[in-house]
C-alpha positions in Angstrom: -89.4 -77.8 -84.2 -87.1 -80.2 -82.3 -86.7 -80.2 -78.5 -83.5 -78.2 -78.5 -85.2 -75.5 -80.6 -88.2 -75.5 -78.3 -86.0 -75.0 -75.2 -84.1 -72.2 -76.9 -87.5 -70.6 -77.8 -88.5 -70.9 -74.1 -85.4 -69.0 -73.0 -86.3 -66.3 -75.5 -89.8 -66.1 -74.0 -88.4 -65.8 -70.5 -86.1 -63.0 -71.6 -89.2 -61.2 -72.8 -91.6 -62.0 -70.0 -89.5 -62.2 -66.9 -91.1 -63.4 -63.6 -94.7 -62.4 -63.1 -95.3 -59.3 -60.9 -98.1 -58.2 -58.7 -99.2 -55.9 -61.4 -100.5 -59.0 -63.1 -104.1 -59.7 -62.0 -103.3 -63.4 -61.6 -100.4 -62.7 -59.3 -101.5 -59.7 -57.4 -101.6 -61.5 -54.0 -98.3 -63.3 -54.5 -94.9 -61.6 -54.6 -92.2 -63.8 -56.2 -89.6 -61.0 -56.8 -87.3 -62.6 -54.2 -87.2 -65.8 -56.2 -85.6 -64.3 -59.3 -82.0 -65.5 -58.6 -83.1 -69.0 -57.6 -85.5 -69.3 -60.5 -82.7 -68.7 -63.0 -80.1 -70.9 -61.2 -79.7 -74.4 -62.4 -78.4 -76.6 -59.6 -76.3 -79.7 -60.2 -78.1 -82.5 -58.5 -76.4 -83.3 -55.2 -77.6 -86.7 -53.9 -79.4 -86.6 -50.6 -78.0 -89.3 -48.4 -81.0 -89.8 -46.2 -82.5 -93.2 -46.9 -85.5 -92.5 -49.2 -87.4 -95.5 -47.7 -87.7 -93.6 -44.4 -89.3 -90.6 -46.1 -92.9 -90.1 -47.4 -95.8 -92.5 -47.0 -95.0 -95.7 -45.2 -96.9 -99.0 -45.5 -98.1 -97.9 -49.0 -98.3 -100.8 -51.4 -97.3 -99.1 -54.6 -95.0 -98.9 -57.6 -92.4 -96.2 -56.8 -90.5 -93.7 -58.9 -87.9 -91.8 -56.9 -86.4 -88.4 -57.8 -83.5 -87.3 -55.6 -82.9 -83.6 -55.9 -84.5 -83.6 -59.3 -82.7 -86.7 -60.8 -84.5 -90.0 -61.4 -83.0 -92.9 -59.4 -83.8 -96.1 -61.2 -82.2 -98.3 -58.5 -84.7 -97.1 -55.9 -87.7 -97.4 -58.2 -90.1 -100.2 -59.0 -91.9 -100.1 -62.3 -95.1 -101.8 -63.3 -95.9 -104.0 -66.3 -98.2 -102.5 -69.0 -96.7 -99.1 -68.5 -93.9 -97.4 -70.5 -91.7 -95.2 -68.2 -88.7 -93.3 -69.4 -86.7 -90.6 -67.6 -86.9 -87.2 -69.4 -83.2 -86.8 -68.9 -82.4 -89.9 -71.0 -84.8 -88.7 -73.7 -83.2 -85.3 -73.7 -79.8 -86.9 -74.1 -81.1 -88.7 -77.2 -83.0 -85.6 -78.5 -85.9 -87.9 -78.7 -88.9 -86.8 -80.7 -91.3 -88.1 -78.0 -90.6 -85.0 -76.0 -91.8 -82.6 -78.7 -95.4 -82.4 -77.3 -94.2 -82.3 -73.7 -92.0 -79.2 -74.3 -94.5 -77.3 -76.4 -95.5 -73.9 -75.0 -98.8 -72.6 -76.3 -101.3 -69.9 -75.6 -100.7 -66.5 -74.1 -99.7 -67.4 -70.6 -96.0 -68.0 -71.3 -95.8 -64.4 -72.4 -96.5 -63.1 -68.9 -95.6 -66.1 -66.7 -91.8 -66.6 -66.9 -92.0 -69.7 -64.7 -93.6 -71.6 -67.5 -90.9 -70.6 -69.9 -88.1 -71.4 -67.4 -89.5 -74.8 -66.7 -89.5 -75.7 -70.4 -86.0 -74.2 -70.9 -84.3 -75.7 -67.8 -86.1 -79.0 -66.9 -83.3 -81.5 -66.4 -85.4 -84.5 -65.8 -88.9 -85.9 -65.2 -91.0 -88.9 -66.0 -92.4 -89.7 -69.4 -95.2 -92.2 -68.6 -97.6 -94.0 -71.0 -100.2 -96.3 -69.5 -101.3 -98.6 -72.3 -104.9 -99.0 -73.6 -107.1 -101.1 -71.3 -104.4 -101.4 -68.7 -105.7 -101.1 -65.1 -102.8 -100.7 -62.6 -103.3 -103.0 -59.6 -101.7 -100.5 -57.2 -100.8 -96.8 -57.2 -97.8 -95.3 -58.9 -96.0 -93.2 -56.2 -93.8 -90.5 -57.6 -91.6 -89.5 -54.7 -89.6 -86.2 -55.0 -86.9 -85.5 -52.3 -85.1 -82.2 -52.4 -83.1 -79.6 -50.5 -82.0 -77.4 -53.4 -83.4 -75.9 -56.7 -85.0 -78.4 -59.0 -86.8 -78.1 -62.3 -88.9 -81.1 -63.5 -91.3 -81.8 -66.3 -93.5 -84.8 -66.2 -95.7 -86.2 -69.0 -98.4 -88.8 -68.1 -100.4 -90.3 -70.9 -103.4 -92.5 -70.4 -104.4 -94.4 -73.6 -108.1 -95.4 -74.1 -109.7 -97.0 -71.1 -106.5 -97.1 -69.1 -107.0 -96.7 -65.3 -104.4 -95.7 -62.7 -103.9 -93.9 -59.4 -101.0 -91.4 -59.4 -99.5 -90.1 -56.2 -97.2 -87.1 -56.7 -95.3 -86.2 -53.5 -92.8 -83.4 -52.9 -90.7 -83.7 -49.7 -88.0 -81.5 -48.1 -85.4 -83.1 -45.9 -84.0 -80.0 -44.2 -84.3 -76.2 -44.0 -82.1 -75.3 -46.9 -83.5 -72.6 -49.2 -84.5 -73.8 -52.6 -87.1 -73.5 -55.4 -89.0 -76.3 -57.1 -90.4 -75.5 -60.5 -92.4 -78.5 -61.6 -94.8 -79.1 -64.4 -97.0 -82.2 -64.8 -99.0 -82.8 -68.0 -101.8 -85.3 -68.2 -103.6 -86.5 -71.4 -106.5 -88.9 -70.8 -107.7 -90.8 -73.8 -111.3 -92.1 -74.4 -112.8 -93.6 -71.2 -109.5 -93.3 -69.2 -109.8 -93.0 -65.4 -107.2 -91.1 -63.3 -107.0 -90.6 -59.6 -104.3 -88.0 -58.8 -103.0 -87.1 -55.4 -100.6 -84.1 -55.3 -99.0 -83.6 -51.9 -96.6 -80.7 -51.2 -94.6 -81.1 -48.0 -91.3 -79.4 -48.7 -88.9 -77.7 -46.2 -89.7 -74.5 -44.3 -87.4 -72.3 -46.5 -88.3 -73.9 -49.8 -90.6 -72.3 -52.4 -92.7 -74.4 -54.8 -94.0 -73.3 -58.2 -96.2 -76.1 -59.6 -98.4 -76.5 -62.6 -100.8 -79.3 -63.6 -102.3 -79.4 -67.1 -105.0 -82.0 -68.0 -106.6 -82.6 -71.4 -109.5 -85.0 -71.4 -111.1 -86.9 -74.2 -114.5 -88.6 -74.4 -115.9 -90.1 -71.2 -112.7 -89.8 -69.4 -112.6 -89.0 -65.6 -109.9 -87.1 -63.7 -110.1 -86.8 -59.9 -107.5 -84.7 -58.0 -106.6 -84.1 -54.4 -104.1 -81.3 -53.9 -102.7 -81.0 -50.4 -100.5 -78.1 -49.2 -98.7 -78.6 -45.9 -95.1 -77.5 -46.3 -92.9 -74.9 -47.9 -92.6 -71.1 -47.3 -94.3 -70.0 -50.5 -96.3 -72.1 -52.9 -98.0 -71.2 -56.2 -99.9 -73.9 -58.0 -101.8 -73.6 -61.3 -104.2 -76.4 -62.2 -105.7 -76.2 -65.7 -108.2 -78.8 -67.0 -109.6 -78.9 -70.5 -112.8 -81.0 -70.9 -112.2 -81.4 -74.6 -114.7 -84.0 -75.6 -118.3 -85.1 -74.7 -118.9 -86.9 -71.5 -115.6 -85.9 -69.8 -115.7 -85.2 -66.1 -113.3 -83.9 -63.4 -113.2 -83.4 -59.7 -110.7 -81.0 -58.1 -110.3 -81.1 -54.3 -107.9 -79.0 -52.4 -106.7 -78.7 -48.8 -104.3 -76.2 -47.3 -103.2 -76.4 -43.6 -101.0 -73.3 -43.0 -99.2 -71.9 -40.0 -96.5 -69.3 -39.3 -95.9 -67.1 -42.3 -96.6 -69.7 -45.0 -98.1 -68.4 -48.2 -100.1 -70.7 -50.6 -101.8 -69.5 -53.8 -103.8 -71.9 -56.0 -105.3 -70.9 -59.3 -107.6 -73.4 -61.0 -109.2 -73.2 -64.4 -111.6 -75.6 -65.9 -112.6 -75.2 -69.6 -115.8 -76.8 -70.7 -115.2 -76.9 -74.4 -117.5 -79.9 -75.2 -121.1 -80.7 -74.4 -122.3 -83.0 -71.6 -119.3 -82.5 -69.4 -119.2 -82.3 -65.6 -116.9 -80.6 -63.2 -116.9 -80.3 -59.4 -114.5 -78.4 -57.2 -114.1 -78.3 -53.4 -111.3 -76.4 -51.7 -110.8 -76.0 -47.9 -108.2 -73.8 -46.3 -107.2 -73.8 -42.6 -105.0 -70.8 -41.7 -103.2 -70.1 -38.4 -100.5 -67.7 -37.3 -99.7 -65.0 -40.0 -100.3 -67.4 -42.9 -101.8 -66.2 -46.1 -104.0 -68.3 -48.5 -105.1 -67.4 -52.0 -107.7 -69.2 -54.1 -108.8 -68.3 -57.5 -111.1 -70.8 -59.2 -112.3 -70.1 -62.8 -114.8 -72.1 -64.8 -115.3 -71.2 -68.5 -118.2 -72.7 -70.3 -117.5 -72.2 -74.0 -120.0 -71.7 -76.8 -121.5 -75.1 -77.8 -120.8 -76.7 -74.4 -124.5 -77.5 -73.8 -125.6 -79.5 -70.7 -122.6 -78.5 -68.7 -122.9 -79.3 -65.0 -120.4 -77.4 -62.9 -120.2 -76.7 -59.1 -117.5 -75.0 -57.1 -117.1 -74.4 -53.4 -114.3 -72.8 -51.4 -114.4 -72.7 -47.6 -111.8 -70.9 -45.4 -111.3 -71.2 -41.7 -109.2 -68.6 -39.9 -107.8 -69.8 -36.6 -105.8 -66.5 -36.0 -106.8 -62.9 -36.2 -103.5 -62.4 -38.1 -104.2 -65.0 -40.8 -105.4 -63.8 -44.2 -107.4 -65.3 -47.1 -108.1 -63.9 -50.6 -110.7 -65.9 -52.5 -112.2 -65.3 -55.9 -114.5 -67.9 -57.6 -115.3 -67.1 -61.2 -117.7 -68.2 -63.8 -117.7 -67.3 -67.5 -120.6 -68.8 -69.4 -121.2 -68.5 -73.1 -124.1 -70.8 -73.3 -127.7 -71.0 -71.9 -128.3 -74.7 -71.4 -126.1 -75.2 -68.4 -126.2 -75.8 -64.7 -123.5 -73.9 -62.8 -123.0 -72.8 -59.2 -120.1 -71.4 -57.2 -119.5 -69.9 -53.7 -117.0 -69.0 -51.1 -117.1 -68.7 -47.3 -114.7 -67.2 -44.8 -115.1 -67.6 -41.1 -113.9 -68.6 -37.7 -114.8 -71.5 -35.3 -118.5 -71.4 -34.3 -118.9 -70.4 -30.7 -122.1 -72.4 -30.3 -120.5 -75.6 -31.5 -117.5 -74.9 -29.2 -119.9 -74.4 -26.2 -121.7 -77.7 -27.1 -118.5 -79.7 -27.1 -117.2 -78.0 -23.9 -120.5 -79.0 -22.2 -119.7 -82.6 -23.1 -116.5 -82.5 -21.1 -114.1 -81.8 -24.0 -111.3 -79.3 -23.3 -111.4 -76.0 -25.2 -108.2 -76.9 -27.1 -109.6 -80.3 -28.2 -113.0 -78.8 -29.1 -111.2 -76.3 -31.4 -109.2 -79.1 -33.0 -112.3 -81.3 -33.5 -114.1 -78.5 -35.3 -111.1 -77.8 -37.4 -110.8 -81.4 -38.4 -114.5 -81.6 -39.2 -114.0 -78.6 -41.5 -111.1 -80.2 -43.3 -112.9 -83.5 -43.5 -115.0 -82.2 -46.3 -111.9 -82.9 -48.5 -110.3 -85.7 -46.5 -113.4 -87.9 -46.6 -113.3 -87.9 -50.4 -109.8 -89.5 -50.4 -110.5 -93.2 -51.4 -106.9 -94.4 -50.7 -107.1 -94.9 -46.9 -103.3 -95.0 -46.5 -102.9 -91.7 -48.2 -105.8 -90.2 -46.3 -104.4 -91.3 -43.0 -101.0 -89.9 -43.8 -102.4 -86.5 -44.7 -104.5 -86.5 -41.5 -101.5 -87.2 -39.4 -99.4 -84.6 -41.2 -102.2 -82.1 -40.8 -102.7 -82.9 -37.1 -98.9 -82.3 -36.5 -99.4 -78.7 -37.7 -102.2 -77.9 -35.3 -101.3 -76.7 -31.8 -102.9 -79.6 -30.0 -102.8 -82.2 -32.8 -101.7 -85.1 -30.6 -104.8 -84.7 -28.4 -107.0 -84.6 -31.5 -105.4 -87.8 -32.9 -106.1 -89.6 -29.6 -109.8 -88.5 -29.6 -110.3 -89.7 -33.2 -108.3 -92.9 -32.8 
């Protein structure tokens, strides 16, 4: 099946499935009915004139790929040696066979999640990246997306055997225009490959974001992810990892900092399909105002996946009596010889800890911010790229009521 046929098939699937509704167990906390028109509208890329160098992470020594309203801008990008990078748009124009795997829809989910089908049908661009065997990138690959309209992107990132790289995927809004980002990023990690992946969502206050990350890992590969949700009105992200061969390992870390009426819904699924694989998951959510967070983390240990080691933790901090969290950690185990644990907590700031800090001369507002930061630091501290970590800290501080005071205390 060629790519054109695959895309037509995806359109047929969407016609059958439509957008997911709250009757679907996986979407019962997230209403996307108001996105129907935007989801089916294909916008012609209008170039944003704001200088891209002033947006995003500053002082980051990295190779850069820039997407301006969903279109790859080669003139603003700097590409590394030892890596094949081609825009999906150019490959689509050629009807290149390299895209066949990237546009394949499999499994049952496209039958009830129309966003998947729409992405495959309508993706206008993206990055097709292949990191060659034994290549170790000397600095991160920063994929910067700037948008203020509807965009549909499909990325494919392939690590050959023993390749190593750090990927920073950043979604930025430049104004308060309404828009919908429908983005899919697919990773394949060959034997012994090592990937550190940061996914930062910081879009405009009226933008919605539907994101999907799929990872397939082969023997002894390692995938480390940090997903950070700061912007947007409504965000839904699905992160699906398949530990397909022995010795593969993954670490999924997530942080939401929400305010106002923001809504963020993350669904993760880790499939242990091979023996001797390891997965760890740590999500932290900070909710203020009338924001709503959703977390569903599922780990499936398949038959034959002996010596599985899996741990999952989800902590949620409510700063407002009007904020809401729905959390559901899940384990499905079809094997006896495994070590698995999961848990979730929901709470408010600890009065005893607040009293202790107040007794040390710290104002009530600063004490609250310090405890909030300490809660989020369970994820922040695991970010090994200090420039990225500092950027996320500052962006998170800016969303807290007294963030400037907290930044001074921690400086």
